[in-house]
C-alpha positions in Angstrom: -122.1 71.9 -173.7 -119.3 69.3 -174.2 -119.8 65.8 -172.7 -117.2 63.1 -172.1 -117.0 59.7 -170.6 -113.8 57.7 -171.0 -114.7 54.0 -170.8 -111.0 53.1 -170.3 -110.7 54.9 -167.0 -114.2 55.9 -165.8 -115.9 53.1 -163.6 -118.7 51.3 -165.4 -117.9 47.6 -165.4 -119.5 46.0 -162.3 -117.2 43.2 -160.9 -116.9 41.1 -157.7 -113.4 41.7 -156.2 -112.5 40.3 -152.8 -116.2 39.6 -152.1 -117.2 43.3 -152.8 -119.2 44.9 -155.6 -116.9 47.3 -157.4 -117.1 49.3 -160.7 -114.0 49.7 -162.9 -113.0 51.1 -166.2 -111.6 48.8 -168.9 -108.0 49.4 -167.9 -108.4 48.4 -164.3 -110.7 45.5 -165.1 -108.0 44.0 -167.3 -105.0 44.8 -165.2 -106.7 43.5 -162.1 -108.5 40.7 -163.8 -106.6 38.0 -162.0 -107.8 39.4 -158.7 -111.5 39.7 -159.8 -113.9 36.8 -159.4 -116.5 37.7 -162.1 -118.6 40.4 -163.7 -122.0 40.8 -162.0 -124.6 42.9 -163.8 -128.4 42.8 -163.1 -129.2 43.2 -166.8 -128.1 39.7 -167.9 -127.8 40.6 -171.6 -125.3 43.4 -170.7 -123.4 41.0 -168.4 -122.6 38.7 -171.2 -122.1 41.7 -173.5 -119.3 43.0 -171.3 -117.6 39.7 -171.2 -117.8 39.5 -175.0 -116.4 43.0 -175.3 -113.4 42.2 -173.0 -112.8 38.9 -174.8 -112.6 40.7 -178.2 -110.5 43.4 -176.7 -107.9 40.9 -175.3 -107.8 39.0 -178.6 -107.0 42.3 -180.3 -104.5 43.5 -177.7 -102.5 40.3 -177.8 -103.2 39.5 -181.4 -104.0 35.9 -180.3 -104.0 33.5 -183.2 -102.5 30.2 -182.0 -103.2 27.8 -179.1 -99.6 28.0 -178.0 -100.1 31.8 -177.5 -103.1 31.1 -175.4 -101.2 28.6 -173.4 -98.4 31.1 -172.7 -101.0 33.7 -171.6 -102.7 31.2 -169.3 -99.3 30.3 -167.8 -98.5 34.0 -167.2 -101.6 34.2 -165.0 -102.4 37.9 -165.6 -102.6 40.6 -168.3 -99.4 42.6 -168.6 -100.1 46.3 -167.6 -97.6 47.7 -170.1 -99.2 45.8 -173.0 -102.7 46.9 -172.0 -101.6 50.5 -171.5 -99.8 50.6 -174.8 -102.9 49.4 -176.7 -105.3 51.8 -174.9 -103.0 54.8 -175.3 -102.5 54.1 -179.0 -106.3 53.9 -179.5 -107.4 56.5 -176.9 -109.6 58.4 -179.3 -111.8 55.3 -179.7 -113.0 55.0 -176.1 -114.9 58.2 -175.4 -118.6 57.4 -175.1 -119.6 60.9 -176.4 -116.8 61.6 -178.9 -118.1 63.5 -181.9 -116.0 61.7 -184.5 -115.7 58.2 -183.1 -118.1 57.5 -180.2 -117.4 54.2 -178.4 -119.5 51.4 -180.0 -121.7 53.9 -181.8 -122.0 55.7 -185.2 -120.7 59.3 -185.6 -122.9 61.9 -187.2 -126.6 61.0 -187.6 -127.4 64.7 -186.9 -130.3 64.8 -189.2 -132.0 61.7 -187.7 -134.9 62.0 -185.2 -134.2 61.3 -181.6 -135.8 58.3 -180.0 -136.2 57.2 -176.3 -133.3 55.3 -175.0 -135.8 52.8 -173.5 -135.8 51.1 -176.9 -132.4 49.5 -176.0 -133.8 47.6 -173.1 -136.6 45.0 -173.6 -137.7 45.2 -169.9 -138.9 48.8 -170.4 -142.0 49.3 -172.5 -141.2 51.4 -175.6 -143.0 52.1 -178.8 -144.9 49.0 -179.8 -143.0 46.9 -177.4 -145.2 45.0 -174.9 -145.4 46.1 -171.3 -143.1 43.5 -169.8 -141.0 43.1 -166.6 -141.3 46.8 -165.7 -144.1 49.3 -165.6 -142.9 52.8 -166.5 -143.0 55.4 -169.3 -140.3 55.5 -171.9 -140.3 59.3 -171.6 -139.0 59.1 -168.0 -136.3 56.5 -168.7 -132.8 57.9 -168.5 -129.5 56.3 -167.4 -126.0 57.3 -166.4 -123.1 57.1 -168.9 -121.9 53.9 -167.1 -125.3 52.2 -167.5 -125.5 53.4 -171.1 -122.1 51.9 -171.9 -123.3 48.6 -170.4 -126.4 48.6 -172.5 -124.4 49.2 -175.7 -122.4 46.0 -175.1 -125.6 43.9 -175.3 -126.5 45.0 -178.8 -124.0 42.8 -180.6 -125.0 39.5 -179.1 -128.7 40.1 -178.3 -130.3 42.6 -180.7 -133.5 41.2 -182.1 -135.4 42.0 -185.3 -137.3 45.2 -184.9 -139.7 45.6 -187.7 -139.2 46.8 -191.3 -135.5 47.3 -192.1 -134.3 46.4 -188.6 -132.5 43.1 -188.9 -131.4 41.0 -185.9 -127.7 40.7 -185.0 -125.3 38.3 -186.6 -126.8 35.2 -185.0 -130.4 36.0 -185.8 -132.8 35.5 -182.9 -130.5 35.3 -179.8 -129.1 31.8 -179.2 -127.7 30.2 -176.0 -124.3 31.8 -175.3 -122.0 29.5 -173.4 -119.2 31.1 -171.4 -116.4 29.0 -169.9 -116.1 30.4 -166.4 -112.6 30.3 -164.8 -111.5 30.9 -161.2 -110.9 34.6 -162.0 -112.0 37.1 -164.6 -108.5 36.7 -166.2 -109.1 32.9 -166.7 -112.7 33.5 -168.0 -111.6 36.0 -170.6 -108.6 33.9 -171.7 -110.5 30.6 -171.9 -113.0 32.2 -174.2 -110.5 33.8 -176.6 -111.1 31.4 -179.5 -107.9 30.7 -181.5 -108.7 27.2 -183.0 -110.3 27.2 -186.5 -114.1 27.7 -186.6 -116.2 25.3 -188.6 -117.1 28.1 -191.0 -114.1 30.0 -192.3 -114.2 33.8 -191.8 -112.6 35.6 -194.8 -113.1 39.2 -193.7 -110.3 41.4 -192.2 -112.3 44.0 -190.4 -111.2 45.2 -187.0 -113.4 45.2 -183.9 -116.2 47.8 -183.7 -114.3 50.4 -181.7 -111.5 50.5 -184.4 -113.8 50.1 -187.3 -114.3 53.6 -188.9 -116.1 52.3 -192.0 -119.6 53.6 -192.1 -122.2 50.9 -191.4 -124.2 50.4 -194.7 -127.8 49.7 -193.9 -128.7 49.3 -197.5 -126.3 46.3 -198.1 -126.0 42.8 -196.8 -122.5 41.9 -195.8 -121.1 38.7 -197.3 -118.0 38.2 -195.1 -116.7 39.1 -191.7 -113.7 38.6 -189.4 -114.0 37.0 -185.9 -113.4 40.3 -184.1 -116.0 42.1 -186.3 -118.5 39.3 -185.7 -118.0 39.4 -181.9 -118.7 43.1 -182.0 -121.2 43.2 -184.8 -123.1 46.4 -185.4 -126.8 45.6 -186.3 -127.8 49.2 -185.5 -126.5 52.7 -186.1 -126.7 54.3 -182.7 -125.7 57.6 -181.2 -126.3 58.4 -177.5 -127.6 61.9 -176.7 -126.2 63.1 -173.3 -128.1 65.6 -171.3 -128.3 67.2 -167.9 -127.9 65.1 -164.8 -130.5 63.3 -162.7 -131.3 60.0 -161.2 -130.4 56.9 -163.2 -133.4 54.7 -163.9 -131.4 51.5 -163.6 -129.3 52.1 -160.6 -131.2 54.8 -158.6 -128.0 56.8 -158.2 -127.5 60.5 -159.1 -125.5 61.1 -162.2 -124.0 64.4 -163.5 -124.9 63.3 -167.0 -128.1 61.5 -168.0 -128.8 59.7 -171.3 -132.5 59.6 -172.1 -132.5 59.6 -175.9 -130.6 58.4 -178.9 -130.3 58.3 -182.6 -131.3 54.8 -183.8 -131.3 53.4 -187.3 -130.8 50.1 -189.2 -127.3 48.8 -189.2 -125.3 45.9 -190.6 -127.2 42.8 -191.8 -125.4 39.7 -192.9 -125.8 37.4 -195.9 -123.5 34.6 -194.7 -123.5 31.8 -192.2 -120.8 31.4 -189.5 -120.2 29.5 -186.3 -120.1 31.6 -183.2 -117.4 30.2 -180.9 -119.7 30.4 -177.8 -122.9 28.9 -179.4 -124.0 25.3 -179.6 -125.5 24.1 -182.9 -128.0 21.6 -184.2 -127.0 20.0 -187.4 -129.4 18.4 -189.9 -128.2 17.0 -193.2 -127.0 19.6 -195.7 -128.9 22.4 -194.1 -127.1 25.3 -192.5 -126.4 24.7 -188.8 -129.1 26.1 -186.5 -128.0 27.9 -183.3 -129.6 26.3 -180.2 -132.0 28.7 -178.6 -134.0 28.8 -175.3 -137.2 26.7 -175.5 -140.1 27.3 -173.2 -140.3 24.7 -170.3 -137.1 23.0 -171.4 -134.6 23.1 -168.6 -131.0 23.9 -169.7 -129.3 21.0 -168.0 -131.2 18.6 -170.3 -128.9 19.9 -173.1 -125.7 19.2 -171.2 -124.7 17.1 -174.3 -125.0 19.8 -176.9 -123.6 22.4 -174.5 -120.6 20.6 -173.3 -120.1 17.0 -174.5 -121.0 16.5 -178.1 -118.2 17.4 -180.4 -119.3 17.4 -184.0 -119.5 13.9 -185.4 -119.7 12.1 -182.0 -123.4 11.6 -182.0 -126.3 10.9 -184.3 -130.0 10.7 -183.3 -131.8 7.4 -183.6 -133.1 8.4 -187.0 -129.7 9.5 -188.0 -130.8 12.9 -189.1 -129.8 15.1 -186.2 -126.4 15.9 -184.8 -125.0 18.5 -182.5 -121.9 20.6 -182.2 -120.9 22.0 -178.9 -119.4 25.5 -178.7 -116.0 25.8 -180.3 -114.6 27.2 -177.1 -115.4 23.9 -175.4 -113.5 22.1 -178.2 -110.6 24.4 -177.4 -110.9 23.6 -173.7 -110.5 19.9 -174.6 -107.4 20.7 -176.6 -105.9 22.7 -173.7 -106.8 19.7 -171.4 -104.9 17.3 -173.7 -101.9 19.6 -173.5 -102.3 19.4 -169.7 -102.8 23.2 -169.4 -106.1 22.3 -167.7 -105.7 20.0 -164.6 -107.3 16.6 -165.0 -109.1 16.7 -161.7 -110.7 20.1 -162.4 -114.2 20.8 -163.7 -115.6 22.6 -166.7 -117.7 25.4 -165.4 -120.2 26.9 -167.9 -122.3 30.0 -167.4 -125.0 30.1 -170.1 -126.9 33.2 -171.1 -130.1 33.3 -173.2 -133.1 35.4 -174.2 -136.2 33.7 -175.3 -138.1 35.5 -178.0 -140.8 34.9 -180.6 -137.9 34.7 -183.2 -138.7 38.4 -183.9 -138.8 41.3 -181.5 -141.0 40.1 -178.6 -139.0 39.1 -175.5 -140.4 36.5 -173.1 -137.6 35.5 -170.7 -133.9 36.1 -169.9 -131.7 33.3 -168.6 -128.5 32.9 -166.8 -127.7 29.4 -165.6 -124.6 27.4 -164.6 -123.5 23.9 -165.5 -120.6 22.0 -164.0 -119.1 19.0 -165.9 -116.0 17.0 -164.8 -113.1 17.8 -167.0 -112.3 14.1 -167.7 -115.8 13.8 -169.3 -114.8 16.5 -171.8 -111.1 15.4 -172.3 -110.4 11.9 -173.4 -113.5 9.8 -172.6 -115.8 8.2 -175.1 -119.1 8.7 -173.2 -120.7 11.5 -175.2 -123.0 9.3 -177.3 -124.2 7.3 -174.3 -124.8 10.4 -172.2 -126.9 12.0 -175.0 -128.9 8.8 -175.8 -129.7 8.4 -172.1 -131.2 11.9 -172.2 -133.0 11.1 -175.5 -134.7 8.2 -173.7 -135.7 10.3 -170.8 -137.1 12.9 -173.2 -139.4 10.2 -174.7 -140.5 9.2 -171.2 -141.3 12.8 -170.4 -143.5 12.9 -173.5 -145.3 9.7 -172.5 -145.8 11.0 -169.0 -147.5 14.1 -170.2 -149.7 12.1 -172.6 -150.7 9.8 -169.7 -151.8 12.7 -167.6 -153.8 14.2 -170.4 -155.6 10.8 -171.0 -157.0 11.0 -167.4 -159.5 13.6 -168.7 -162.8 12.2 -170.2 -162.4 11.2 -173.8 -158.7 12.1 -173.6 -159.5 15.7 -173.7 -161.5 15.6 -177.0 -163.3 18.9 -177.3 -161.0 20.5 -174.7 -157.5 20.4 -176.0 -156.2 22.3 -173.0 -157.6 19.8 -170.5 -155.2 19.1 -167.6 -152.5 21.1 -169.3 -151.4 22.7 -166.1 -151.3 19.4 -164.2 -149.4 17.7 -167.0 -146.9 20.6 -167.2 -146.3 20.6 -163.4 -145.9 16.8 -163.4 -143.4 16.8 -166.1 -141.4 19.6 -164.4 -141.3 17.5 -161.2 -140.2 14.5 -163.3 -137.2 16.5 -164.6 -136.4 18.1 -161.3 -136.1 14.6 -159.7 -134.0 13.4 -162.5 -131.4 16.2 -162.6 -129.3 15.2 -159.6 -129.3 11.6 -160.8 -128.1 12.5 -164.3 -125.4 14.8 -162.9 -124.2 12.0 -160.6 -124.1 9.5 -163.5 -121.9 12.0 -165.4 -119.6 12.3 -162.5 -119.4 8.5 -162.1 -118.7 8.0 -165.8 -116.0 10.6 -165.7 -114.0 8.8 -163.1 -114.8 5.2 -164.0 -111.5 3.2 -164.6 -113.0 1.6 -167.7 -112.9 4.1 -170.5 -115.0 2.4 -173.2 -118.6 2.7 -174.3 -119.5 -1.0 -173.9 -118.5 -1.3 -170.3 -120.2 2.1 -169.5 -123.4 1.0 -171.2 -123.6 -2.3 -169.2 -122.9 -0.5 -165.9 -124.9 2.7 -166.2 -127.7 1.9 -168.6 -129.7 -0.3 -166.1 -129.2 2.2 -163.3 -130.5 5.1 -165.5 -133.3 3.0 -166.8 -134.6 2.1 -163.3 -134.4 5.7 -162.1 -136.3 7.1 -165.1 -139.0 4.4 -165.0 -139.5 4.7 -161.2 -139.7 8.5 -161.2 -142.1 8.6 -164.1 -144.5 6.2 -162.4 -144.2 8.0 -159.1 -145.0 11.4 -160.6 -147.9 9.9 -162.5 -149.3 8.4 -159.3 -148.9 11.7 -157.4 -150.7 13.6 -160.2 -153.6 11.1 -160.6 -154.2 10.8 -156.9 -155.8 14.3 -156.7 -158.4 13.6 -159.5 -161.9 12.1 -159.4 -162.3 8.6 -158.1 -165.6 7.5 -159.7 -165.8 4.4 -161.8 -165.1 6.1 -165.1 -162.1 8.0 -163.6 -160.7 4.8 -162.1 -161.0 3.0 -165.4 -159.2 5.9 -167.2 -156.5 5.8 -164.5 -155.9 2.0 -164.9 -155.7 2.3 -168.7 -153.4 5.3 -168.6 -151.1 3.7 -166.0 -150.9 0.5 -168.0 -150.2 2.4 -171.3 -147.6 4.6 -169.6 -145.8 1.5 -168.2 -145.7 -0.1 -171.7 -144.6 3.1 -173.4 -141.9 3.8 -170.8 -140.4 0.3 -171.1 -140.4 0.5 -174.9 -138.7 3.9 -174.7 -136.0 2.6 -172.4 -135.3 -0.6 -174.3 -131.7 -1.4 -175.1 -130.7 -2.0 -178.7 -130.6 -5.7 -178.1 -134.1 -5.7 -176.5 -135.5 -3.7 -179.4 -134.1 -6.1 -181.9 -135.5 -9.0 -180.0 -138.9 -7.4 -179.7 -139.0 -6.7 -183.4 -137.9 -10.2 -184.3 -140.5 -11.7 -182.0 -143.2 -9.4 -183.5 -142.1 -10.5 -187.0 -142.2 -14.2 -186.1 -145.7 -13.8 -184.5 -146.9 -12.1 -187.6 -145.7 -15.0 -189.7 -147.4 -17.6 -187.4 -150.6 -15.5 -187.5 -150.6 -15.5 -191.3 -150.0 -19.2 -191.5 
């Protein structure tokens, strides 16, 4: 039996249009992009995967290479139907999900390979040695419609983890944070994320995007170069979907005339080079390769507003001078568009951030989708990045001391019981950060619109305010946590000592540079007097 599913025209991309949930093919999604609010897909990894697919597609359709070309496209306000149709018609053979010679985002052939359950593509469904997580079902009963299968395929390039012997992760290794600039429509979101400014790591390859790349993926070789379009649609696995008789889609609950329950699945491309993904923030440390920033357990995303949105490479160094950050290149490009007044000064930078926390191998713990809003003037033309990040660094130190103070309320500071009061400490620190978030975001807004655009004035105005907020909230959260514990003589003594130590530690952590110098000078003088 012959199967067909044309991703250009068959509905499979879930969008919000005029407040309604609608599914569209690639053609309609692009041509109507200026009328669509956003893509909305329950499987968050696939939601970002669809965005990334459409971004790469638009870059290839328009052959975008220069900022001025991006500016012209933004000014137009929509994707030209004739341009889109010409590209899709010219490459029509590349967009059939079940084509025998060039299946969309898959590998042709593989006829001699064993079939495997399709559940292996989706971490929320237990499969093989994968842990039972999110969803209790059997891999043998999992089958999806062609539309759902196409959505799952888009998640492979950005989110594929390592999978055991010979199964390398995708091009970014363990999945990092992916930062998407969100515009007022799907058109603006796609266009603002088409990266045309130079990446920090030059890409020397010339390969086309995956749907046009007919070169067989070589699982026995490590690739040493890539192009931007190939990187955005990287093929870490050789996959071939196996269509079968219809039934109920396991993801949507809807009847489908075709059901995909199995696949061919083998190792794909692995890379032997480093690059900078334009949607990923990086941590820089000396001469080492930049490290993509990844989700960390119990670390709220907004605390990394600096690396995600503010810290252009070279604008910040940690106190020890060893750590720097580089925000995503698409945010640098947003700043450049702002300087060219393509972005209104009174607008905001809206970021939608996707992530998947793993054990750095194949085990998946959590999926994330969070939104951050930063005033455009804070990104374009203000010198406040360093102050904003150092304010967060100070709060990080206070959070550490608060946790330590809670732990010290246990007899002998938890000696013999390293997990003592862990839950209370974790809950207290979460409440500390929850209370600080609106204050930090308000400080960023105030800095963005302050008439004085220099670091010194900003430090004098905002540093005392931030310091008072952080100290007050830390002590309040400590008091609230300690109030529910024992009140015998030993417990009261531990409380008094812990509170006193916390107050000293917090004040040291929140010192200004001048106060720190004065304290060290006094300590040095006292030491000399003591020796004499």
